[in-house]
C-alpha positions as CSV (number, residue, x, y, z in Angstrom):
1,M,0.0,0.0,0.0
2,L,2.0,2.8,-1.2
3,S,0.5,6.2,-1.7
4,P,0.9,9.9,-2.0
5,A,-2.1,12.6,-2.4
6,G,-3.0,15.8,-3.0
7,S,-5.9,18.0,-3.3
8,R,-5.5,21.5,-5.3
9,V,-6.6,24.8,-4.4
10,L,-9.4,24.6,-6.9
11,V,-11.4,27.7,-5.7
12,L,-8.1,29.4,-5.5
13,S,-6.8,29.1,-9.1
14,Q,-10.2,29.2,-10.7
15,H,-11.0,32.8,-8.8
16,F,-7.8,34.2,-10.3
17,H,-8.2,32.3,-13.8
18,D,-11.6,33.0,-14.5
19,R,-12.8,36.1,-12.7
20,E,-9.8,38.1,-14.5
21,S,-10.3,36.4,-17.6
22,M,-6.7,35.0,-17.9
23,N,-5.8,32.9,-20.8
24,H,-2.7,30.8,-19.5
25,P,-3.0,28.0,-16.9
26,L,-1.8,29.2,-13.5
27,K,1.1,27.3,-11.7
28,T,-0.7,28.3,-8.5
29,S,-2.7,25.4,-8.4
30,S,0.2,23.4,-7.5
31,T,-0.5,23.7,-3.8
32,L,-0.6,20.3,-1.6
33,V,-2.8,19.3,1.4
34,I,-3.3,16.5,3.2
35,A,-5.2,15.2,6.5
36,T,-4.9,12.2,8.8
37,G,-6.0,10.6,12.0
38,V,-4.5,9.2,15.0
39,F,-6.4,6.8,16.7
40,L,-6.6,7.7,20.1
41,A,-7.4,5.2,22.8
42,G,-8.1,5.5,26.4
43,W,-8.2,3.3,29.2
44,A,-9.6,3.1,32.9
45,A,-8.9,1.2,36.2
46,F,-11.7,-0.2,37.9
47,A,-12.0,-0.9,41.4
48,Q,-12.6,-4.3,42.9
49,P,-15.0,-4.7,45.6
50,Q,-12.9,-5.6,49.1
51,D,-13.9,-8.9,50.3
52,K,-14.8,-8.9,54.1
53,S,-12.7,-12.1,54.5
54,K,-8.9,-11.5,54.4
55,D,-8.0,-15.1,53.8
56,K,-10.2,-15.0,50.3
57,A,-9.1,-11.6,49.4
58,A,-5.4,-12.4,49.5
59,P,-5.3,-15.0,47.2
60,A,-7.7,-13.2,44.6
61,K,-5.2,-10.4,44.3
62,K,-2.5,-12.6,43.9
63,A,-3.8,-14.3,41.0
64,A,-4.7,-10.8,39.5
65,D,-1.1,-9.7,39.8
66,V,0.2,-12.8,38.3
67,K,-1.9,-12.5,35.2
68,E,-1.0,-8.7,34.9
69,T,2.8,-9.5,34.8
70,E,2.2,-12.3,32.3
71,E,0.7,-9.7,30.0
72,E,3.5,-7.3,30.5
73,A,6.1,-10.0,29.7
74,I,4.0,-10.8,26.4
75,R,4.0,-7.1,25.6
76,R,7.5,-6.8,26.3
77,T,8.2,-9.6,23.7
78,A,6.1,-7.5,21.3
79,V,8.5,-4.5,21.8
80,A,11.5,-6.8,21.6
81,F,10.2,-8.2,18.4
82,T,9.6,-4.6,16.8
83,T,13.4,-3.2,17.8
84,A,14.9,-6.2,16.4
85,Y,12.8,-5.9,13.2
86,N,13.5,-2.0,12.8
87,K,17.4,-2.8,13.3
88,H,17.1,-5.8,10.6
89,D,18.3,-8.0,12.8
90,A,16.8,-11.3,11.4
91,K,18.3,-13.6,14.1
92,A,17.1,-11.6,16.8
93,V,13.4,-11.5,15.3
94,S,13.4,-15.6,15.0
95,E,14.6,-15.9,18.6
96,Q,11.1,-14.5,19.7
97,F,9.7,-17.7,18.0
98,T,9.8,-21.3,19.3
99,P,12.1,-23.8,17.3
100,K,9.0,-25.3,15.5
101,A,6.9,-21.9,15.2
102,E,4.7,-21.6,12.4
103,F,4.3,-17.9,10.5
104,T,1.5,-17.3,8.1
105,D,1.6,-14.2,5.9
106,E,-1.4,-12.3,4.7
107,D,-1.1,-14.2,1.3
108,G,-1.3,-17.5,3.1
109,N,2.5,-18.5,2.7
110,L,3.3,-20.7,5.4
111,I,6.9,-20.9,7.0
112,K,7.6,-23.3,9.4
113,G,10.7,-23.5,12.0
114,R,12.7,-20.6,13.6
115,E,15.6,-21.1,10.6
116,A,13.3,-20.7,7.8
117,I,11.5,-17.4,9.7
118,Q,15.2,-16.1,10.1
119,Q,15.9,-16.8,6.3
120,D,12.5,-15.2,5.2
121,F,13.2,-12.1,7.5
122,A,16.7,-11.7,6.1
123,A,15.5,-11.7,2.6
124,M,12.7,-8.9,3.3
125,F,15.4,-6.7,4.9
126,A,17.7,-7.1,2.0
127,K,14.8,-6.4,-0.6
128,Y,13.6,-3.5,1.5
129,P,16.7,-1.9,3.5
130,E,14.7,1.0,4.9
131,C,11.5,-0.9,5.9
132,K,10.0,-0.6,9.6
133,I,7.0,-1.4,11.7
134,E,4.9,-0.4,14.4
135,V,3.0,-3.1,16.4
136,E,-0.2,-2.5,18.3
137,V,-1.2,-5.1,20.8
138,A,-4.8,-5.2,21.1
139,S,-5.6,-8.0,23.5
140,I,-4.1,-10.8,25.2
141,R,-6.2,-13.5,26.8
142,I,-4.1,-15.9,29.4
143,L,-5.8,-19.3,28.7
144,T,-3.2,-21.1,30.8
145,P,-0.3,-20.4,33.0
146,N,1.6,-21.2,29.8
147,V,-0.4,-20.5,26.7
148,A,-1.7,-16.9,25.6
149,I,-3.4,-15.6,22.6
150,E,-2.7,-12.7,21.5
151,E,-4.2,-9.8,19.1
152,G,-2.9,-6.8,17.5
153,I,-2.5,-4.9,14.5
154,V,1.1,-4.1,12.3
155,R,1.7,-1.2,10.5
156,G,4.5,-1.9,7.9
157,H,6.5,0.6,6.2
158,P,8.5,-1.1,3.3
159,V,9.5,2.4,2.0
160,P,9.9,5.6,4.0
161,N,7.2,8.4,3.6
162,E,5.2,5.8,1.8
163,A,1.5,4.7,3.1
164,A,1.7,1.9,5.5
165,N,0.6,-1.8,4.8
166,V,-1.8,-2.4,7.4
167,S,-2.5,-5.8,8.9
168,S,-4.2,-7.8,11.8
169,Y,-2.6,-10.6,13.6
170,V,-3.5,-13.5,15.7
171,A,-0.6,-15.4,17.9
172,I,-0.5,-18.1,19.8
173,D,2.1,-17.4,22.6
174,V,3.9,-20.1,25.0
175,K,6.0,-19.9,28.0
176,V,9.2,-22.0,27.8
177,D,11.6,-22.1,30.4
178,G,10.0,-19.0,31.8
179,R,10.2,-17.0,28.7
180,W,7.3,-15.9,26.3
181,L,7.6,-17.0,22.9
182,T,5.4,-17.2,19.8
183,A,4.2,-20.7,18.8
184,S,2.1,-19.8,15.5
185,V,1.1,-16.2,14.2
186,S,-1.2,-15.5,11.2
187,D,-1.4,-12.3,9.5
188,F,-4.7,-10.9,8.0
189,E,-5.7,-8.2,5.6
190,A,-6.8,-5.6,8.5
191,D,-10.8,-4.9,8.6
192,A,-11.6,-1.4,7.3
193,Q,-13.1,-0.6,11.0
194,A,-10.0,-1.7,12.7
195,L,-8.2,1.2,10.7
196,S,-7.7,4.6,12.4
197,P,-7.9,7.8,10.6
198,N,-4.3,8.3,10.7
199,D,-3.9,5.0,8.9
200,H,-6.3,6.0,6.0
201,L,-4.4,9.3,5.6
202,Q,-0.8,7.7,5.6
203,E,-0.9,7.5,1.9
204,L,-0.7,11.2,2.0
205,A,2.1,11.7,4.6
206,W,4.3,12.6,1.8
207,M,2.8,15.8,1.4
208,V,4.2,17.1,4.8
209,G,6.6,19.6,4.7
210,D,7.2,22.9,2.6
211,W,6.5,23.3,-1.0
212,L,7.7,26.3,-3.4
213,D,6.4,26.9,-7.1
214,E,7.6,29.9,-8.6
215,G,7.0,31.4,-12.3
216,P,7.5,34.3,-14.3
217,E,4.1,35.7,-13.3
218,S,3.2,33.6,-10.1
219,T,4.2,32.3,-7.0
220,V,2.8,29.6,-4.6
221,K,3.9,29.0,-1.0
222,S,2.4,26.1,0.7
223,T,3.2,24.6,4.2
224,C,1.5,21.0,5.1
225,R,1.6,19.6,8.3
226,W,-0.2,17.3,10.8
227,D,-2.7,18.8,13.4
228,A,-2.1,18.1,16.8
229,S,-4.4,15.1,17.1
230,G,-2.9,13.3,13.7
231,N,-6.4,12.9,12.7
232,Y,-6.0,15.8,9.8
233,L,-3.3,17.2,7.7
234,L,-3.5,21.0,7.5
235,H,-2.1,23.1,4.5
236,D,-1.8,26.6,4.5
237,F,-1.0,28.3,1.1
238,F,-0.3,31.6,-0.6
239,L,-0.7,32.7,-4.0
240,R,0.7,35.7,-5.7
241,I,-0.1,36.8,-9.2
242,V,1.9,39.9,-10.8
243,G,-0.6,42.6,-11.4
244,R,-3.2,41.2,-9.1
245,D,-4.3,40.9,-5.3
246,S,-2.7,38.0,-3.6
247,I,-5.0,35.3,-2.0
248,S,-4.3,32.7,0.9
249,G,-5.9,30.3,2.8
250,S,-6.1,26.7,4.3
251,M,-7.1,23.2,3.4
252,R,-7.9,20.3,6.0
253,I,-7.7,16.8,4.6
254,G,-9.1,13.8,6.8
255,W,-11.0,10.6,6.7
256,D,-14.9,11.0,6.3
257,P,-16.2,7.8,8.1
258,L,-19.7,8.6,6.3
259,T,-18.5,8.5,2.7
260,Q,-15.6,6.1,3.6
261,Q,-13.1,8.4,1.9
262,L,-10.5,10.9,2.2
263,K,-12.1,14.4,2.1
264,S,-10.5,17.9,1.7
265,W,-12.0,21.2,3.2
266,T,-10.4,24.2,1.6
267,F,-11.1,28.0,2.8
268,N,-9.8,31.1,1.2
269,T,-9.5,34.5,2.7
270,D,-11.4,36.0,-0.1
271,S,-14.7,34.0,1.2
272,G,-14.3,31.3,-1.3
273,Y,-14.3,27.4,-0.2
274,S,-14.6,23.9,-1.3
275,E,-14.8,20.2,-0.6
276,G,-13.2,17.5,-2.3
277,L,-13.1,13.7,-2.5
278,W,-9.8,12.1,-2.9
279,I,-9.4,8.7,-5.0
280,R,-6.6,6.9,-5.7
281,I,-5.9,5.2,-9.2
282,G,-2.4,3.4,-9.4
283,D,0.3,6.1,-8.6
284,E,-2.0,9.1,-9.0
285,W,-4.7,10.8,-6.7
286,L,-7.7,12.1,-8.3
287,V,-9.5,14.6,-6.7
288,K,-13.3,15.9,-7.7
289,S,-14.1,19.2,-6.0
290,R,-16.9,21.6,-5.9
291,G,-17.4,24.7,-4.0
292,V,-18.3,28.5,-4.5
293,N,-15.9,31.2,-5.3
294,A,-15.8,34.7,-4.1
295,A,-18.2,36.0,-6.6
296,G,-20.7,33.5,-5.5
297,E,-20.4,31.4,-8.6
298,A,-20.4,27.7,-8.5
299,V,-16.9,26.2,-9.3
300,S,-15.9,22.5,-10.0
301,A,-12.8,20.5,-11.3
302,A,-11.0,17.3,-11.3
303,S,-7.4,17.6,-10.1
304,V,-4.7,14.8,-10.6
305,Y,-1.5,14.4,-8.2
306,R,1.2,12.2,-9.2
307,L,4.4,11.6,-6.7
308,I,7.4,11.4,-8.9
309,D,10.0,11.3,-6.0
310,N,10.1,12.1,-2.2
311,D,10.7,16.1,-3.4
312,T,9.0,16.2,-6.6
313,M,5.3,15.7,-7.8
314,T,3.2,16.9,-10.8
315,W,-0.3,18.4,-10.7
316,R,-2.9,19.0,-13.6
317,A,-6.6,20.1,-13.7
318,S,-9.5,19.4,-16.3
319,D,-13.5,19.3,-16.1
320,R,-13.1,22.9,-15.0
321,V,-16.4,24.9,-14.5
322,V,-17.3,28.1,-13.4
323,G,-20.6,29.5,-12.9
324,G,-21.7,26.7,-15.3
325,K,-19.4,27.8,-18.3
326,P,-16.5,25.3,-19.1
327,Q,-12.9,26.3,-18.7
328,D,-9.4,25.7,-20.2
329,D,-7.8,22.3,-18.7
330,V,-4.5,23.4,-16.8
331,P,-1.7,21.0,-18.2
332,E,0.6,19.4,-15.8
333,N,3.0,21.2,-13.5
334,V,5.9,19.9,-11.9
335,I,6.5,21.2,-8.1
336,K,9.4,20.6,-5.9
337,R,9.9,20.4,-2.3
338,H,11.3,23.5,-0.7
339,T,14.5,22.9,1.5
340,S,13.6,25.6,4.0
341,P,10.1,26.8,5.0
342,P,8.6,29.3,2.5
343,K,7.8,32.4,4.2
344,I,4.1,32.6,4.1
345,D,3.3,36.5,3.6
């Protein structure tokens, strides 16, 4: 699951291009925006009624303490696995499994034995030299003193700045010589409901940063960042065109739980606004936007973003309509990442 994303300042570009009767396509539309979500979780401690009998209360507390300790020990193995994986230490990863452990990936491929597991991870680290993962343990059930079932979510990043591969897993952990190890684990494609808003937005995370697009007659400066919650991408943009008033605005991108799509909301300082739905098609992102410009005219367009590399993207627009009148398409523009934050005037 790799992905970029972006939604252009549709209303912004059309406001200048169409109200001022400009015939050349504006490079201005090259601003970027994105939003994401971070899954926030909370937990609460429940007070346990005190037993009137001290003789009975003591054993009950001791059993609870033992269970909590075992759960913590299993969680530590998940941390150890993640650390070894992110260090690309295949041997250390395999040591988290029993000698005859079985591992089944999302595609149903079965790997048997610690040695085979080590070889499989070594091959993957060689293929993806910068891969990283995050493991979120969702639940642990202690079945017996030596057997437990662990469930959770894994977010894998094969390549930096690309969308995460999200999968769920179920593992059978066993205690061997006082140490918890994984005897069997199966990965599954994550249920859409298990994904957080942030998971959905990861495909646009590459847009975070500063971007500058300068031309002979126009300049677009933009900065994209995560909001404090991590559930949205916030994009501030500034547009200047020679001989015309400058304009600025902001865009917020996030996961819409109603439409089950990425959605953006753009607001310009001249009172124009728009909404856009994001659709990924291969290595491009199509953004279908509708809104209103400062003159009160309905505007719509289809923008397409394509990520070339970590510092380069392209943008083009078609199906542009202002006040019911079709407008010229905007040809593909190349936008570069700015190494230092562009000053938003």
